[in-house]
N, CA, C and O atoms as a GROMACS GRO file, in nm:
protein
  456
    1UNK      N    1   0.085  -0.117   0.000
    1UNK     CA    2   0.000   0.000   0.000
    1UNK      C    3   0.090   0.123   0.000
    1UNK      O    4   0.173   0.140   0.089
    2UNK      N    5   0.073   0.206  -0.099
    2UNK     CA    6   0.150   0.329  -0.105
    2UNK      C    7   0.068   0.437  -0.036
    2UNK      O    8  -0.048   0.462  -0.070
    3UNK      N    9   0.132   0.501   0.062
    3UNK     CA   10   0.059   0.599   0.143
    3UNK      C   11   0.063   0.739   0.086
    3UNK      O   12  -0.010   0.827   0.134
    4UNK      N   13   0.142   0.762  -0.011
    4UNK     CA   14   0.150   0.894  -0.071
    4UNK      C   15   0.271   0.904  -0.162
    4UNK      O   16   0.356   0.816  -0.162
    5UNK      N   17   0.279   1.010  -0.239
    5UNK     CA   18   0.387   1.026  -0.335
    5UNK      C   19   0.522   1.031  -0.264
    5UNK      O   20   0.541   1.112  -0.173
    6UNK      N   21   0.614   0.945  -0.306
    6UNK     CA   22   0.749   0.944  -0.251
    6UNK      C   23   0.762   0.872  -0.117
    6UNK      O   24   0.872   0.864  -0.062
    7UNK      N   25   0.653   0.821  -0.064
    7UNK     CA   26   0.660   0.752   0.064
    7UNK      C   27   0.690   0.604   0.044
    7UNK      O   28   0.670   0.549  -0.064
    8UNK      N   29   0.739   0.542   0.150
    8UNK     CA   30   0.773   0.401   0.145
    8UNK      C   31   0.648   0.315   0.129
    8UNK      O   32   0.538   0.355   0.166
    9UNK      N   33   0.668   0.199   0.075
    9UNK     CA   34   0.559   0.103   0.060
    9UNK      C   35   0.539   0.031   0.194
    9UNK      O   36   0.635  -0.016   0.254
   10UNK      N   37   0.416   0.024   0.238
   10UNK     CA   38   0.384  -0.047   0.362
   10UNK      C   39   0.296  -0.166   0.327
   10UNK      O   40   0.187  -0.149   0.271
   11UNK      N   41   0.342  -0.285   0.359
   11UNK     CA   42   0.266  -0.406   0.330
   11UNK      C   43   0.182  -0.442   0.451
   11UNK      O   44   0.226  -0.430   0.565
   12UNK      N   45   0.063  -0.486   0.424
   12UNK     CA   46  -0.024  -0.533   0.530
   12UNK      C   47  -0.052  -0.680   0.505
   12UNK      O   48  -0.085  -0.720   0.394
   13UNK      N   49  -0.039  -0.760   0.609
   13UNK     CA   50  -0.062  -0.903   0.598
   13UNK      C   51  -0.152  -0.944   0.713
   13UNK      O   52  -0.116  -0.927   0.829
   14UNK      N   53  -0.267  -0.998   0.684
   14UNK     CA   54  -0.365  -1.030   0.786
   14UNK      C   55  -0.371  -1.178   0.821
   14UNK      O   56  -0.442  -1.217   0.914
   15UNK      N   57  -0.298  -1.260   0.748
   15UNK     CA   58  -0.299  -1.403   0.775
   15UNK      C   59  -0.212  -1.433   0.897
   15UNK      O   60  -0.094  -1.402   0.898
   16UNK      N   61  -0.272  -1.494   1.000
   16UNK     CA   62  -0.196  -1.529   1.121
   16UNK      C   63  -0.154  -1.675   1.119
   16UNK      O   64  -0.094  -1.723   1.215
   17UNK      N   65  -0.185  -1.745   1.012
   17UNK     CA   66  -0.147  -1.886   0.996
   17UNK      C   67  -0.202  -1.975   1.107
   17UNK      O   68  -0.138  -2.072   1.146
   18UNK      N   69  -0.320  -1.942   1.157
   18UNK     CA   70  -0.380  -2.018   1.268
   18UNK      C   71  -0.397  -2.166   1.231
   18UNK      O   72  -0.367  -2.252   1.314
   19UNK      N   73  -0.444  -2.196   1.113
   19UNK     CA   74  -0.465  -2.335   1.072
   19UNK      C   75  -0.332  -2.408   1.060
   19UNK      O   76  -0.321  -2.523   1.104
   20UNK      N   77  -0.233  -2.344   1.003
   20UNK     CA   78  -0.101  -2.405   0.990
   20UNK      C   79  -0.040  -2.434   1.127
   20UNK      O   80   0.011  -2.543   1.150
   21UNK      N   81  -0.047  -2.337   1.217
   21UNK     CA   82   0.008  -2.356   1.351
   21UNK      C   83  -0.067  -2.466   1.426
   21UNK      O   84  -0.006  -2.545   1.498
   22UNK      N   85  -0.199  -2.473   1.409
   22UNK     CA   86  -0.276  -2.578   1.474
   22UNK      C   87  -0.235  -2.716   1.420
   22UNK      O   88  -0.220  -2.811   1.497
   23UNK      N   89  -0.216  -2.727   1.290
   23UNK     CA   90  -0.177  -2.855   1.230
   23UNK      C   91  -0.038  -2.897   1.278
   23UNK      O   92  -0.018  -3.014   1.310
   24UNK      N   93   0.056  -2.805   1.285
   24UNK     CA   94   0.191  -2.836   1.334
   24UNK      C   95   0.185  -2.880   1.479
   24UNK      O   96   0.249  -2.978   1.517
   25UNK      N   97   0.109  -2.809   1.561
   25UNK     CA   98   0.094  -2.846   1.702
   25UNK      C   99   0.034  -2.986   1.715
   25UNK      O  100   0.081  -3.066   1.796
   26UNK      N  101  -0.067  -3.016   1.636
   26UNK     CA  102  -0.131  -3.147   1.640
   26UNK      C  103  -0.032  -3.257   1.603
   26UNK      O  104  -0.031  -3.363   1.665
   27UNK      N  105   0.051  -3.231   1.503
   27UNK     CA  106   0.152  -3.329   1.462
   27UNK      C  107   0.252  -3.352   1.576
   27UNK      O  108   0.288  -3.466   1.606
   28UNK      N  109   0.298  -3.244   1.638
   28UNK     CA  110   0.397  -3.256   1.747
   28UNK      C  111   0.339  -3.335   1.864
   28UNK      O  112   0.407  -3.420   1.920
   29UNK      N  113   0.215  -3.307   1.900
   29UNK     CA  114   0.151  -3.379   2.011
   29UNK      C  115   0.143  -3.528   1.978
   29UNK      O  116   0.171  -3.612   2.064
   30UNK      N  117   0.106  -3.562   1.857
   30UNK     CA  118   0.096  -3.703   1.818
   30UNK      C  119   0.233  -3.769   1.810
   30UNK      O  120   0.250  -3.883   1.853
   31UNK      N  121   0.330  -3.698   1.754
   31UNK     CA  122   0.466  -3.754   1.743
   31UNK      C  123   0.531  -3.771   1.880
   31UNK      O  124   0.614  -3.861   1.898
   32UNK      N  125   0.496  -3.686   1.975
   32UNK     CA  126   0.554  -3.696   2.109
   32UNK      C  127   0.523  -3.830   2.173
   32UNK      O  128   0.603  -3.880   2.253
   33UNK      N  129   0.409  -3.887   2.140
   33UNK     CA  130   0.371  -4.016   2.198
   33UNK      C  131   0.466  -4.128   2.159
   33UNK      O  132   0.480  -4.226   2.232
   34UNK      N  133   0.530  -4.114   2.043
   34UNK     CA  134   0.621  -4.220   1.997
   34UNK      C  135   0.768  -4.180   2.006
   34UNK      O  136   0.856  -4.254   1.964
   35UNK      N  137   0.794  -4.061   2.061
   35UNK     CA  138   0.930  -4.013   2.075
   35UNK      C  139   1.001  -4.087   2.189
   35UNK      O  140   0.949  -4.097   2.300
   36UNK      N  141   1.119  -4.137   2.159
   36UNK     CA  142   1.199  -4.205   2.260
   36UNK      C  143   1.254  -4.100   2.357
   36UNK      O  144   1.304  -3.996   2.315
   37UNK      N  145   1.246  -4.128   2.487
   37UNK     CA  146   1.295  -4.036   2.588
   37UNK      C  147   1.447  -4.049   2.598
   37UNK      O  148   1.500  -4.154   2.635
   38UNK      N  149   1.516  -3.941   2.566
   38UNK     CA  150   1.662  -3.934   2.570
   38UNK      C  151   1.704  -3.799   2.629
   38UNK      O  152   1.623  -3.707   2.632
   39UNK      N  153   1.828  -3.787   2.675
   39UNK     CA  154   1.875  -3.655   2.721
   39UNK      C  155   1.878  -3.555   2.605
   39UNK      O  156   1.911  -3.591   2.492
   40UNK      N  157   1.845  -3.431   2.635
   40UNK     CA  158   1.853  -3.323   2.537
   40UNK      C  159   1.952  -3.220   2.588
   40UNK      O  160   1.976  -3.209   2.708
   41UNK      N  161   2.010  -3.144   2.495
   41UNK     CA  162   2.109  -3.042   2.530
   41UNK      C  163   2.073  -2.911   2.464
   41UNK      O  164   2.017  -2.908   2.354
   42UNK      N  165   2.106  -2.803   2.532
   42UNK     CA  166   2.089  -2.668   2.477
   42UNK      C  167   2.212  -2.588   2.518
   42UNK      O  168   2.247  -2.582   2.636
   43UNK      N  169   2.276  -2.527   2.421
   43UNK     CA  170   2.395  -2.449   2.450
   43UNK      C  171   2.385  -2.308   2.395
   43UNK      O  172   2.321  -2.284   2.293
   44UNK      N  173   2.449  -2.214   2.466
   44UNK     CA  174   2.454  -2.076   2.418
   44UNK      C  175   2.575  -2.007   2.480
   44UNK      O  176   2.635  -2.056   2.575
   45UNK      N  177   2.607  -1.894   2.425
   45UNK     CA  178   2.716  -1.812   2.480
   45UNK      C  179   2.672  -1.666   2.479
   45UNK      O  180   2.574  -1.629   2.415
   46UNK      N  181   2.748  -1.585   2.553
   46UNK     CA  182   2.720  -1.442   2.556
   46UNK      C  183   2.614  -1.401   2.657
   46UNK      O  184   2.571  -1.286   2.658
   47UNK      N  185   2.572  -1.493   2.742
   47UNK     CA  186   2.472  -1.460   2.845
   47UNK      C  187   2.489  -1.556   2.962
   47UNK      O  188   2.528  -1.671   2.943
   48UNK      N  189   2.459  -1.510   3.078
   48UNK     CA  190   2.468  -1.595   3.196
   48UNK      C  191   2.331  -1.607   3.261
   48UNK      O  192   2.244  -1.522   3.244
   49UNK      N  193   2.314  -1.714   3.337
   49UNK     CA  194   2.190  -1.733   3.411
   49UNK      C  195   2.197  -1.653   3.540
   49UNK      O  196   2.304  -1.642   3.599
   50UNK      N  197   2.085  -1.597   3.584
   50UNK     CA  198   2.086  -1.521   3.710
   50UNK      C  199   2.109  -1.614   3.829
   50UNK      O  200   2.080  -1.733   3.823
   51UNK      N  201   2.161  -1.559   3.936
   51UNK     CA  202   2.189  -1.638   4.057
   51UNK      C  203   2.064  -1.706   4.111
   51UNK      O  204   2.073  -1.816   4.165
   52UNK      N  205   1.947  -1.643   4.097
   52UNK     CA  206   1.823  -1.699   4.146
   52UNK      C  207   1.790  -1.831   4.075
   52UNK      O  208   1.716  -1.914   4.129
   53UNK      N  209   1.843  -1.851   3.956
   53UNK     CA  210   1.822  -1.976   3.882
   53UNK      C  211   1.872  -2.096   3.961
   53UNK      O  212   1.815  -2.204   3.953
   54UNK      N  213   1.979  -2.076   4.037
   54UNK     CA  214   2.043  -2.184   4.110
   54UNK      C  215   2.002  -2.193   4.257
   54UNK      O  216   2.040  -2.287   4.326
   55UNK      N  217   1.924  -2.096   4.304
   55UNK     CA  218   1.884  -2.091   4.445
   55UNK      C  219   1.746  -2.154   4.463
   55UNK      O  220   1.648  -2.106   4.406
   56UNK      N  221   1.737  -2.262   4.542
   56UNK     CA  222   1.606  -2.326   4.564
   56UNK      C  223   1.507  -2.232   4.630
   56UNK      O  224   1.543  -2.150   4.715
   57UNK      N  225   1.380  -2.243   4.588
   57UNK     CA  226   1.275  -2.163   4.650
   57UNK      C  227   1.227  -2.231   4.778
   57UNK      O  228   1.290  -2.326   4.825
   58UNK      N  229   1.118  -2.184   4.835
   58UNK     CA  230   1.065  -2.238   4.961
   58UNK      C  231   1.028  -2.386   4.950
   58UNK      O  232   1.026  -2.457   5.051
   59UNK      N  233   0.996  -2.432   4.829
   59UNK     CA  234   0.960  -2.572   4.808
   59UNK      C  235   1.079  -2.658   4.768
   59UNK      O  236   1.064  -2.778   4.745
   60UNK      N  237   1.198  -2.596   4.760
   60UNK     CA  238   1.318  -2.671   4.725
   60UNK      C  239   1.346  -2.681   4.576
   60UNK      O  240   1.436  -2.755   4.535
   61UNK      N  241   1.270  -2.608   4.494
   61UNK     CA  242   1.291  -2.613   4.350
   61UNK      C  243   1.374  -2.494   4.303
   61UNK      O  244   1.365  -2.385   4.359
   62UNK      N  245   1.452  -2.518   4.201
   62UNK     CA  246   1.525  -2.407   4.137
   62UNK      C  247   1.520  -2.429   3.986
   62UNK      O  248   1.488  -2.537   3.939
   63UNK      N  249   1.553  -2.326   3.913
   63UNK     CA  250   1.550  -2.334   3.767
   63UNK      C  251   1.471  -2.219   3.710
   63UNK      O  252   1.461  -2.113   3.771
   64UNK      N  253   1.416  -2.240   3.593
   64UNK     CA  254   1.343  -2.134   3.526
   64UNK      C  255   1.247  -2.189   3.423
   64UNK      O  256   1.233  -2.310   3.408
   65UNK      N  257   1.182  -2.097   3.352
   65UNK     CA  258   1.085  -2.132   3.250
   65UNK      C  259   1.121  -2.060   3.122
   65UNK      O  260   1.147  -1.939   3.124
   66UNK      N  261   1.123  -2.132   3.012
   66UNK     CA  262   1.143  -2.071   2.880
   66UNK      C  263   1.004  -2.042   2.826
   66UNK      O  264   0.924  -2.134   2.810
   67UNK      N  265   0.975  -1.916   2.798
   67UNK     CA  266   0.840  -1.878   2.756
   67UNK      C  267   0.813  -1.897   2.608
   67UNK      O  268   0.700  -1.881   2.563
   68UNK      N  269   0.914  -1.932   2.532
   68UNK     CA  270   0.894  -1.955   2.390
   68UNK      C  271   0.949  -2.090   2.350
   68UNK      O  272   0.984  -2.172   2.435
   69UNK      N  273   0.958  -2.113   2.220
   69UNK     CA  274   1.017  -2.236   2.172
   69UNK      C  275   1.164  -2.239   2.210
   69UNK      O  276   1.230  -2.135   2.215
   70UNK      N  277   1.214  -2.356   2.236
   70UNK     CA  278   1.353  -2.371   2.275
   70UNK      C  279   1.417  -2.481   2.190
   70UNK      O  280   1.377  -2.597   2.199
   71UNK      N  281   1.514  -2.444   2.110
   71UNK     CA  282   1.583  -2.544   2.029
   71UNK      C  283   1.672  -2.629   2.118
   71UNK      O  284   1.745  -2.577   2.203
   72UNK      N  285   1.666  -2.758   2.097
   72UNK     CA  286   1.751  -2.851   2.170
   72UNK      C  287   1.807  -2.952   2.072
   72UNK      O  288   1.765  -2.958   1.956
   73UNK      N  289   1.902  -3.029   2.118
   73UNK     CA  290   1.963  -3.133   2.036
   73UNK      C  291   1.988  -3.256   2.120
   73UNK      O  292   2.004  -3.248   2.242
   74UNK      N  293   1.991  -3.370   2.055
   74UNK     CA  294   2.027  -3.493   2.125
   74UNK      C  295   2.178  -3.512   2.123
   74UNK      O  296   2.231  -3.604   2.187
   75UNK      N  297   2.246  -3.426   2.051
   75UNK     CA  298   2.392  -3.436   2.038
   75UNK      C  299   2.461  -3.330   2.125
   75UNK      O  300   2.453  -3.210   2.098
   76UNK      N  301   2.528  -3.377   2.227
   76UNK     CA  302   2.598  -3.288   2.320
   76UNK      C  303   2.701  -3.201   2.247
   76UNK      O  304   2.718  -3.084   2.278
   77UNK      N  305   2.769  -3.261   2.148
   77UNK     CA  306   2.872  -3.189   2.072
   77UNK      C  307   2.813  -3.067   2.000
   77UNK      O  308   2.879  -2.964   1.990
   78UNK      N  309   2.690  -3.080   1.951
   78UNK     CA  310   2.625  -2.968   1.883
   78UNK      C  311   2.599  -2.854   1.982
   78UNK      O  312   2.620  -2.737   1.949
   79UNK      N  313   2.553  -2.887   2.102
   79UNK     CA  314   2.529  -2.786   2.205
   79UNK      C  315   2.660  -2.718   2.244
   79UNK      O  316   2.662  -2.597   2.267
   80UNK      N  317   2.767  -2.794   2.251
   80UNK     CA  318   2.898  -2.736   2.284
   80UNK      C  319   2.944  -2.638   2.177
   80UNK      O  320   3.011  -2.540   2.210
   81UNK      N  321   2.909  -2.662   2.051
   81UNK     CA  322   2.943  -2.568   1.943
   81UNK      C  323   2.874  -2.433   1.966
   81UNK      O  324   2.935  -2.328   1.946
   82UNK      N  325   2.747  -2.438   2.007
   82UNK     CA  326   2.674  -2.314   2.034
   82UNK      C  327   2.727  -2.243   2.157
   82UNK      O  328   2.710  -2.122   2.172
   83UNK      N  329   2.790  -2.317   2.245
   83UNK     CA  330   2.837  -2.260   2.372
   83UNK      C  331   2.981  -2.210   2.364
   83UNK      O  332   3.038  -2.176   2.468
   84UNK      N  333   3.040  -2.205   2.247
   84UNK     CA  334   3.176  -2.154   2.236
   84UNK      C  335   3.175  -2.003   2.256
   84UNK      O  336   3.093  -1.932   2.198
   85UNK      N  337   3.266  -1.955   2.338
   85UNK     CA  338   3.276  -1.812   2.362
   85UNK      C  339   3.268  -1.779   2.510
   85UNK      O  340   3.269  -1.867   2.596
   86UNK      N  341   3.258  -1.650   2.536
   86UNK     CA  342   3.251  -1.604   2.676
   86UNK      C  343   3.111  -1.626   2.731
   86UNK      O  344   3.012  -1.625   2.657
   87UNK      N  345   3.104  -1.646   2.861
   87UNK     CA  346   2.977  -1.663   2.934
   87UNK      C  347   2.893  -1.774   2.870
   87UNK      O  348   2.775  -1.755   2.843
   88UNK      N  349   2.955  -1.889   2.847
   88UNK     CA  350   2.884  -1.997   2.780
   88UNK      C  351   2.817  -2.091   2.880
   88UNK      O  352   2.862  -2.107   2.994
   89UNK      N  353   2.710  -2.153   2.834
   89UNK     CA  354   2.632  -2.245   2.917
   89UNK      C  355   2.582  -2.360   2.832
   89UNK      O  356   2.541  -2.339   2.717
   90UNK      N  357   2.586  -2.481   2.886
   90UNK     CA  358   2.523  -2.597   2.824
   90UNK      C  359   2.432  -2.660   2.928
   90UNK      O  360   2.475  -2.693   3.038
   91UNK      N  361   2.306  -2.676   2.892
   91UNK     CA  362   2.210  -2.742   2.980
   91UNK      C  363   2.188  -2.885   2.930
   91UNK      O  364   2.176  -2.908   2.810
   92UNK      N  365   2.184  -2.979   3.023
   92UNK     CA  366   2.140  -3.115   2.991
   92UNK      C  367   1.999  -3.127   3.046
   92UNK      O  368   1.978  -3.112   3.167
   93UNK      N  369   1.905  -3.154   2.959
   93UNK     CA  370   1.764  -3.156   2.996
   93UNK      C  371   1.711  -3.299   2.995
   93UNK      O  372   1.749  -3.381   2.912
   94UNK      N  373   1.623  -3.326   3.088
   94UNK     CA  374   1.563  -3.459   3.097
   94UNK      C  375   1.417  -3.450   3.056
   94UNK      O  376   1.340  -3.373   3.113
   95UNK      N  377   1.379  -3.529   2.956
   95UNK     CA  378   1.240  -3.531   2.911
   95UNK      C  379   1.156  -3.611   3.009
   95UNK      O  380   1.204  -3.708   3.068
   96UNK      N  381   1.033  -3.570   3.026
   96UNK     CA  382   0.938  -3.645   3.107
   96UNK      C  383   0.831  -3.705   3.018
   96UNK      O  384   0.825  -3.674   2.899
   97UNK      N  385   0.749  -3.788   3.072
   97UNK     CA  386   0.642  -3.851   2.994
   97UNK      C  387   0.537  -3.748   2.952
   97UNK      O  388   0.471  -3.766   2.850
   98UNK      N  389   0.521  -3.642   3.029
   98UNK     CA  390   0.418  -3.542   3.000
   98UNK      C  391   0.473  -3.429   2.914
   98UNK      O  392   0.404  -3.382   2.822
   99UNK      N  393   0.595  -3.384   2.942
   99UNK     CA  394   0.646  -3.263   2.878
   99UNK      C  395   0.742  -3.288   2.762
   99UNK      O  396   0.815  -3.197   2.723
  100UNK      N  397   0.743  -3.407   2.708
  100UNK     CA  398   0.834  -3.432   2.596
  100UNK      C  399   0.778  -3.375   2.468
  100UNK      O  400   0.656  -3.364   2.449
  101UNK      N  401   0.868  -3.339   2.381
  101UNK     CA  402   0.828  -3.287   2.251
  101UNK      C  403   0.848  -3.392   2.144
  101UNK      O  404   0.835  -3.511   2.171
  102UNK      N  405   0.880  -3.349   2.025
  102UNK     CA  406   0.901  -3.441   1.914
  102UNK      C  407   1.018  -3.392   1.830
  102UNK      O  408   1.052  -3.274   1.832
  103UNK      N  409   1.078  -3.482   1.759
  103UNK     CA  410   1.190  -3.449   1.670
  103UNK      C  411   1.132  -3.386   1.544
  103UNK      O  412   1.062  -3.452   1.467
  104UNK      N  413   1.160  -3.256   1.525
  104UNK     CA  414   1.101  -3.184   1.412
  104UNK      C  415   1.207  -3.117   1.324
  104UNK      O  416   1.184  -3.009   1.270
  105UNK      N  417   1.321  -3.181   1.310
  105UNK     CA  418   1.426  -3.122   1.227
  105UNK      C  419   1.378  -3.104   1.082
  105UNK      O  420   1.432  -3.021   1.010
  106UNK      N  421   1.280  -3.181   1.041
  106UNK     CA  422   1.226  -3.168   0.905
  106UNK      C  423   1.153  -3.035   0.885
  106UNK      O  424   1.126  -2.996   0.771
  107UNK      N  425   1.122  -2.965   0.993
  107UNK     CA  426   1.060  -2.832   0.985
  107UNK      C  427   1.164  -2.719   0.997
  107UNK      O  428   1.131  -2.602   0.977
  108UNK      N  429   1.287  -2.753   1.029
  108UNK     CA  430   1.389  -2.654   1.061
  108UNK      C  431   1.450  -2.589   0.937
  108UNK      O  432   1.456  -2.650   0.830
  109UNK      N  433   1.493  -2.466   0.954
  109UNK     CA  434   1.573  -2.401   0.850
  109UNK      C  435   1.712  -2.460   0.846
  109UNK      O  436   1.785  -2.444   0.747
  110UNK      N  437   1.751  -2.529   0.954
  110UNK     CA  438   1.885  -2.586   0.968
  110UNK      C  439   1.875  -2.734   1.003
  110UNK      O  440   1.918  -2.773   1.112
  111UNK      N  441   1.820  -2.818   0.914
  111UNK     CA  442   1.798  -2.959   0.947
  111UNK      C  443   1.927  -3.036   0.975
  111UNK      O  444   1.924  -3.141   1.038
  112UNK      N  445   2.041  -2.985   0.928
  112UNK     CA  446   2.170  -3.052   0.953
  112UNK      C  447   2.213  -3.036   1.099
  112UNK      O  448   2.301  -3.109   1.146
  113UNK      N  449   2.153  -2.942   1.170
  113UNK     CA  450   2.184  -2.920   1.312
  113UNK      C  451   2.085  -2.998   1.397
  113UNK      O  452   1.989  -2.942   1.449
  114UNK      N  453   2.108  -3.124   1.410
  114UNK     CA  454   2.015  -3.209   1.483
  114UNK      C  455   2.042  -3.194   1.627
  114UNK      O  456   1.975  -3.256   1.710
   0.00000   0.00000   0.00000
């Protein structure tokens, strides 16, 4: 949409991909049922976890919550590659029967990074 002479073009897109996202979620939920439970790893650099992450609360729990999608790998070496640099961290995560996801590298922009 051109707003006036000499002005930049502004595109409007109203599709929120609700059906696509619902279908992907449905596939992940179904695939999770057949996913083998294995250790997962996540690595990063350039940021540190806050001290409160390691301090147990009144119930004895510590840790945090990732509010968005979190890329993980079954290959520790891949996580270590992401953790190269200053302030690096590698998490080893344990899947549970309820909170496990599914292997979706076929949806990734980087399927070689399993």
